[in-house]
C-alpha atoms as one frame of an Amber mdcrd trajectory, in Angstrom:
protein
   0.000   0.000   0.000   1.462   3.319  -0.987   2.075   6.229   1.351  -0.522
   8.211  -0.595  -3.299   5.744   0.235  -2.232   5.593   3.870  -2.384   9.414
   4.048  -5.908   9.400   2.600  -7.107   6.805   5.116  -5.546   8.716   8.026
  -7.188  11.969   6.898 -10.565  10.223   6.607 -10.204   8.914  10.169  -9.294
  12.403  11.420 -12.356  13.837   9.645 -14.644  11.283  11.289 -13.091  11.902
  14.709 -13.585  15.673  14.316 -17.201  15.034  13.388 -17.781  12.913  16.479
 -16.005  15.406  18.724 -18.305  18.101  17.340 -21.300  15.928  18.184 -19.946
  15.364  21.700 -19.414  19.100  22.256 -22.889  19.834  20.941 -24.416  17.493
  23.526 -22.160  18.434  26.434 -21.768  22.227  26.138 -25.371  23.085  25.166
 -24.150  26.104  23.151 -22.160  27.693  25.976 -18.731  27.418  24.365 -17.207
  27.584  20.905 -15.672  24.095  20.932 -18.341  22.819  18.520 -17.522  25.527
  16.001 -13.799  24.820  16.290 -14.292  21.069  15.808 -16.448  21.558  12.728
 -14.060  24.182  11.346 -11.235  21.678  11.663 -13.369  19.072   9.890 -14.052
  21.405   6.972 -10.391  22.371   6.691  -9.221  18.763   6.722 -11.912  17.810
   4.198 -10.753  20.538   1.827  -7.161  19.423   2.280  -8.124  15.841   1.465
 -10.000  17.013  -1.638  -6.955  18.919  -2.884  -4.702  15.938  -2.168  -7.015
  13.665  -4.169  -7.056  16.127  -7.066  -3.263  16.376  -7.060  -2.988  12.592
  -6.856  -5.281  12.154  -9.860  -3.464  14.894 -11.780   0.006  13.419 -11.160
  -1.101   9.839 -11.781  -0.559   8.595  -8.229  -4.155   7.413  -8.241  -6.253
   6.492 -11.215  -9.900   7.436 -10.981 -12.262   4.809 -12.279 -15.953   4.888
 -12.797 -18.665   4.298 -15.288 -17.877   5.860 -18.625 -20.478   6.028 -21.347
 -19.614   6.320 -24.981
């Protein structure tokens, strides 16, 4: 498994953990702190980073996108 794929999996796990921490802060803080906003901001930033990494990987040929192509 290449380092690129490992990086993608790690970033996906970090995104999911930020999502769950946001859910935890939403339940625990009841809107009294800004920890929910920070957790979701981190999630959005990491998601955008992952998107750019996937685009660069497809552009450089590190990954090959596959899907249904119609002719």
